Structures are given as C-alpha cells and as structure tokens.
C-alpha positions as MATLAB code, in Angstrom:
seq = 'MDRRAWILLVVLASVWGASYLFIKLGLEDLSPAMVVFLRTLLAAVVLAPLALSRGAFTGFRGRLAPIFLLAAVQVAGPFLLISWGEEEISSSLAGILVASAPILTALLAVFVDQEERPSAAGAFGIGIGIVGVALLLGVDVGGESAALVGGLAVVLASLGYAIGGFYLKAKFRDTQPIGVVTATMLASALLVLPLALITFPSEAPGVGALAAMAALGAGGTGIAFVIFYTLIAEVGPAKASVVAYIAPVFAVIYGVAFLDEAFTLATLAGMALILGGSWIAGGGALPSRRRDRVTRPEAADDPARQAPPPVPAGGA';
ca = [
       7.444   93.902   10.213;
       6.980   96.997   12.341;
       9.795   98.780   14.206;
       9.191   96.869   17.464;
       9.522   93.536   15.709;
      12.728   94.579   13.941;
      14.197   95.730   17.256;
      13.309   92.409   18.856;
      14.781   90.518   15.926;
      18.068   92.394   16.043;
      18.264   92.104   19.842;
      17.624   88.365   19.616;
      20.259   87.890   16.900;
      22.793   89.898   18.939;
      22.129   87.851   22.071;
      22.272   84.485   20.300;
      25.290   85.525   18.325;
      27.059   86.361   21.609;
      26.508   82.791   22.891;
      29.720   81.602   21.219;
      31.693   84.467   22.793;
      30.364   83.583   26.253;
      31.163   79.911   25.739;
      34.761   80.826   24.842;
      35.068   83.036   27.919;
      33.572   80.390   30.188;
      35.988   77.758   28.884;
      38.898   79.760   30.277;
      38.052   78.465   33.795;
      35.395   75.801   33.318;
      35.118   72.500   31.520;
      32.753   72.089   28.506;
      30.430   69.934   30.725;
      30.329   72.593   33.443;
      29.561   75.286   30.875;
      26.626   73.272   29.557;
      25.361   72.409   33.054;
      25.393   76.015   34.171;
      23.753   77.448   30.998;
      20.984   74.856   30.930;
      20.244   75.078   34.668;
      20.120   78.859   34.595;
      17.908   78.767   31.468;
      15.485   76.362   33.209;
      15.354   78.671   36.265;
      14.536   81.658   34.069;
      11.929   79.888   31.913;
      10.171   77.810   34.631;
       8.067   80.607   36.179;
       6.798   81.663   32.741;
       6.053   78.068   31.754;
       4.193   77.439   34.993;
       2.200   80.604   34.755;
       1.007   79.545   31.260;
       0.256   75.968   32.271;
       2.742   74.926   29.633;
       3.485   71.528   31.161;
      -0.025   70.230   30.378;
       0.198   67.068   28.325;
       3.636   66.029   29.566;
       2.333   63.090   31.617;
       3.999   59.897   30.441;
       6.545   61.770   28.321;
       9.522   61.692   30.642;
      11.557   59.387   28.372;
      10.874   61.437   25.202;
      11.821   64.624   27.042;
      15.164   63.190   28.065;
      15.803   61.797   24.590;
      14.998   65.195   23.048;
      17.248   66.895   25.574;
      20.134   64.505   24.755;
      19.808   64.885   21.008;
      18.915   68.584   20.632;
      20.291   70.338   23.689;
      22.813   68.511   25.904;
      24.562   66.743   23.090;
      24.908   69.746   20.710;
      25.785   72.116   23.554;
      28.559   69.754   24.689;
      29.872   69.345   21.144;
      29.906   73.095   20.539;
      31.742   73.695   23.820;
      34.255   70.945   23.053;
      34.687   72.342   19.571;
      35.345   75.834   20.796;
      38.331   74.540   22.759;
      39.967   74.114   19.345;
      38.351   76.633   17.008;
      37.347   80.261   17.199;
      33.954   81.404   18.503;
      33.184   83.093   15.204;
      33.907   79.925   13.211;
      31.669   77.941   15.588;
      28.867   80.428   15.025;
      29.156   80.057   11.253;
      29.291   76.276   11.285;
      26.225   75.977   13.530;
      24.292   77.809   10.803;
      24.541   74.653    8.696;
      21.644   73.150   10.679;
      18.996   74.058    8.104;
      21.114   72.433    5.400;
      21.380   69.195    7.369;
      17.667   69.400    8.179;
      16.802   69.626    4.515;
      19.185   66.756    3.708;
      17.675   64.494    6.426;
      14.126   65.361    5.257;
      14.786   63.384    2.043;
      14.886   60.233    4.173;
      12.722   60.855    7.240;
      10.000   63.435    6.454;
       8.361   63.740    3.056;
       6.515   66.851    4.160;
       9.839   68.653    4.607;
      11.511   67.169    1.509;
      13.485   69.889   -0.339;
      12.745   70.979   -3.878;
      15.332   70.981   -6.664;
      16.311   74.489   -5.544;
      16.602   73.195   -1.976;
      18.909   70.420   -3.116;
      21.074   73.059   -4.797;
      21.136   74.963   -1.529;
      22.261   71.859    0.284;
      25.129   71.489   -2.156;
      26.191   75.127   -1.751;
      26.130   74.803    2.040;
      28.180   71.627    2.022;
      30.818   73.339   -0.125;
      30.874   76.145    2.459;
      31.386   73.716    5.348;
      34.143   71.950    3.402;
      35.802   75.265    2.664;
      35.886   76.291    6.306;
      37.038   72.908    7.523;
      39.606   72.431    4.779;
      41.014   75.950    4.476;
      40.055   78.158    7.406;
      41.179   75.771   10.188;
      44.589   75.552    8.463;
      44.704   71.763    8.206;
      45.390   71.335   11.945;
      44.026   67.991   13.173;
      42.806   69.355   16.530;
      40.992   72.265   14.879;
      39.519   69.956   12.295;
      38.112   67.686   15.008;
      36.760   70.760   16.798;
      35.054   71.989   13.612;
      33.584   68.556   12.936;
      32.240   68.502   16.495;
      30.305   71.688   15.843;
      28.920   70.364   12.559;
      27.873   67.218   14.396;
      26.050   69.528   16.888;
      24.160   71.007   13.970;
      23.188   67.483   12.944;
      21.797   67.034   16.446;
      19.669   70.169   16.043;
      18.347   68.790   12.743;
      17.527   65.341   14.141;
      15.953   66.903   17.246;
      13.744   69.101   15.087;
      12.161   66.038   13.450;
      11.729   64.277   16.764;
      10.162   67.404   18.269;
       7.685   67.553   15.408;
       6.776   63.902   15.769;
       6.446   63.706   19.550;
       5.516   67.201   20.816;
       3.248   68.645   18.182;
       0.401   69.048   20.708;
       2.461   70.742   23.492;
       3.338   74.309   24.275;
       6.884   75.059   23.132;
       7.827   77.140   26.157;
       7.097   74.030   28.262;
       9.152   71.793   25.979;
      12.107   74.144   26.083;
      11.971   74.465   29.878;
      11.660   70.726   30.399;
      14.493   69.923   27.984;
      16.773   72.503   29.583;
      16.198   70.951   33.045;
      16.636   67.420   31.651;
      19.838   68.535   29.904;
      21.221   69.884   33.158;
      20.533   66.576   34.834;
      22.119   64.629   31.938;
      25.384   66.553   32.056;
      25.546   66.838   35.832;
      27.729   63.681   36.270;
      30.216   65.000   33.719;
      30.172   68.424   35.323;
      30.889   66.964   38.770;
      33.794   64.872   37.366;
      35.279   67.966   35.779;
      34.465   70.296   38.645;
      37.175   73.083   38.701;
      39.857   72.641   41.344;
      40.004   76.431   41.804;
      37.252   78.963   42.027;
      36.360   80.334   38.555;
      37.141   83.933   37.813;
      34.557   86.652   37.775;
      34.751   86.891   33.986;
      33.886   83.225   33.494;
      30.985   83.329   35.983;
      29.634   86.497   34.396;
      29.822   84.856   31.011;
      27.840   81.868   32.296;
      25.220   84.136   33.820;
      24.818   85.971   30.522;
      24.830   82.745   28.510;
      22.361   80.859   30.731;
      19.934   83.508   31.845;
      20.182   85.709   28.762;
      21.285   83.724   25.729;
      19.558   80.453   26.659;
      16.668   81.723   28.789;
      15.419   85.211   28.050;
      16.331   84.837   24.375;
      13.741   82.088   23.969;
      11.101   84.315   25.500;
      11.966   86.960   22.881;
      11.890   84.253   20.153;
       8.380   83.080   21.036;
       7.216   86.649   21.370;
       8.412   87.263   17.820;
       6.625   84.139   16.646;
       3.400   85.366   18.132;
       3.794   88.857   16.653;
       5.066   88.214   13.122;
       4.847   84.469   12.581;
       7.468   81.701   12.528;
       8.718   82.458    8.977;
       9.815   85.967    9.795;
      11.077   85.025   13.238;
      13.323   82.337   11.685;
      15.296   85.089    9.884;
      17.257   85.363   13.160;
      19.136   82.205   12.157;
      20.760   84.101    9.295;
      21.662   87.188   11.355;
      23.061   85.634   14.501;
      26.232   84.190   12.826;
      27.117   87.695   11.644;
      27.021   88.899   15.224;
      29.111   85.886   16.270;
      31.818   86.939   13.837;
      31.669   90.568   14.917;
      32.002   89.639   18.593;
      34.879   87.173   17.964;
      36.842   89.599   15.894;
      36.201   92.622   18.134;
      36.560   91.078   21.607;
      38.728   88.014   21.086;
      40.906   89.258   18.258;
      39.933   86.273   16.107;
      41.035   86.203   12.527;
      38.566   86.816    9.722;
      39.945   85.659    6.377;
      38.606   85.540    2.848;
      37.972   81.839    3.342;
      35.889   82.698    6.436;
      33.841   85.202    4.459;
      33.374   82.823    1.508;
      32.453   79.910    3.793;
      29.941   82.044    5.723;
      28.353   83.297    2.514;
      28.028   79.766    1.137;
      26.613   78.298    4.357;
      24.113   81.119    4.982;
      23.116   81.262    1.339;
      22.781   77.531    1.129;
      20.739   77.428    4.333;
      18.407   80.125    2.987;
      17.870   78.255   -0.270;
      17.530   74.846    1.410;
      15.013   76.338    3.847;
      12.778   77.584    1.083;
      14.704   80.324   -0.590;
      12.111   83.039   -0.160;
      12.052   86.229    1.848;
       9.216   86.527    4.395;
       6.190   88.190    2.875;
       5.128   91.697    3.857;
       1.858   90.344    5.243;
       1.920   90.089    9.004;
       1.746   86.377    9.826;
      -0.364   86.735   12.928;
      -2.333   83.746   14.128;
      -6.050   84.341   13.753;
      -7.078   82.755   17.038;
      -7.053   85.585   19.634;
      -5.678   83.372   22.410;
      -2.785   82.209   20.224;
      -1.961   85.696   18.924;
      -1.343   86.930   22.444;
       0.427   83.857   23.655;
       3.648   82.662   21.971;
       3.532   79.536   24.119;
       0.472   78.374   22.144;
       2.275   78.382   18.782;
       3.201   75.078   17.165;
       6.520   73.895   18.580;
       9.398   75.055   16.337;
      12.764   73.311   16.481;
      15.519   74.999   18.455;
      16.960   77.512   15.994;
      20.650   77.436   15.105;
      21.118   80.759   16.768;
      20.081   79.145   20.041;
      23.439   77.534   20.495;
];
C-alpha cells in the first residue's frame, strides 16, 4: 500500500476505535437506545447525499423488509447490545470483544455457507479466539455478574455482525454497499426510535455527551464508512479489512488514556488471543504486496460499486 492508503487505514482505525469511547461518554447523560438512535440518524444524514449522488439506491425496490431485517440484526441490535454492555464494562474491553466477530463468522460458516467454511487452520483460530473471549469474561471482568452480562452482550453483538454478514451476502450481492449502509442506518434509527422516546432524558444532556454523539454519528458511523469504501476501491477489500485488527488497539489506548480504564495482563492476553484467532480464522495471511485494484475503470474510481462487504467489527 502507498503512503496515502496507510494514512487512511490508520485514520479509519483511530476513528472506529474511538467509537467505544464516545459511547461511554454519551451514556453519561443518555440511554443506550438514545445513543443508538442519534448515531444511526446522524450517520444516515451524512451518508444519504453521497448515496443519492451515486444512484446507490437502485435495485432496492421491493426490499423494504430485508433492509429492516438487516438493520435489526447487524446494526440496531448490535449497537444496542454494545451500548448496554458498556454500561457495565470498560470501553476498551468492549472494543476487544467486538473483534471476535470474524471468529464467530468462521464458526457459523461451517453450518450456513460452505464457500466461507474455515480450513483446519481456521478452526484452530476459532479455538484460540474462544479461549481469549473466555479469558476476558472469566478473569478480566473479575467475576462480577453485571460485568459478565455486559461482556456477553457485546459478544452477542459480534454474533449479530456475523449473522448479518451472511444475510448481506445472500440478499444484497447486486447492490451498492454505500446504499445498503445508508438504508440500514436510517432503518435502524426508525427501529430504535420507540425505545429512544421511552428513555428520553428528563434533563438536557451535557455538551460533552452531545459532542460525543456528533463525533460518533457523523464521524465514527458516517464519514468512517466513506473512508472504508475509499480504501476498498484503492487497495482492495483484503487490505482494507486489516482495520479490524488495528481498531481494538486504539480502543484500548483511548480507554486507558482518557477514561483511566485498567489494562491488565489478562486484558493483554485476551486481546492477543482474540485478534490472533480472528486473523487465523479469517484466512491467516497478510495482504499481498500487489495492489488489489479492480480492473473495471468505473469500479476502481467508485467504492460504492464494490461487492458489499459486511459491516466490519471496527464499525461498532
């Protein structure tokens, strides 16, 4: 990758890694449902003009129900679970646990998608990752029941990402991903709106919480996806997916630096096992040096024309 691509990759990882910090800050004055509503609505507002300019909603006729189902499984549901989980666990731990999504994807592929079925090495990676999750839940949360439930909620969110990835592949293979993301963000906002209204804050949120939501919605959930698809167009999906292994590191750095969260040996070991297991389960190979540009000129210049990738773990 050239210097521009590396800069974009690091910027994307730093932005997605900050999502867990912004969630934690937003939860100081807002309910989990309100956090999810604001971030998805702002993301839809940011992405809609780009999607419209590219004609990215072509082919969506008759797909209203699948869009809402995808939104529930891969966006609204996981976002709610992560926000609920962060009420009980640290933002850095949430960022690490979400990185288990590739492990769960590889595990599910055994039963639902033979094309994605893991090799023997992939199965080994699944095992390593599961040990990492068990270590974090069994040791790092200190055995507290509330923290354990919060950690399990985040792992369940990762399962939603995995299931949603397969559904996305099956139902939206012929659509532009920027259109799918925009539509699912708007659908997610509508899905959580009733919960957000029920838990509407009785007092005006502080400036810090509102600023965190603006950064999370417009930046971490909106602009970040534009950067992600730009990377896919420039260097290919394999290299762009490396962001999933860098973002959790930023989540830990932010949590320790700004929220004074603890970082123990168990945290380090669990993170290494989960990221290592995810890497092995996902193929276990570093991206090649060859630039993975798409040969079709119109696709090379337009990330919205790439095949729809699943929402990456760093997109939490």
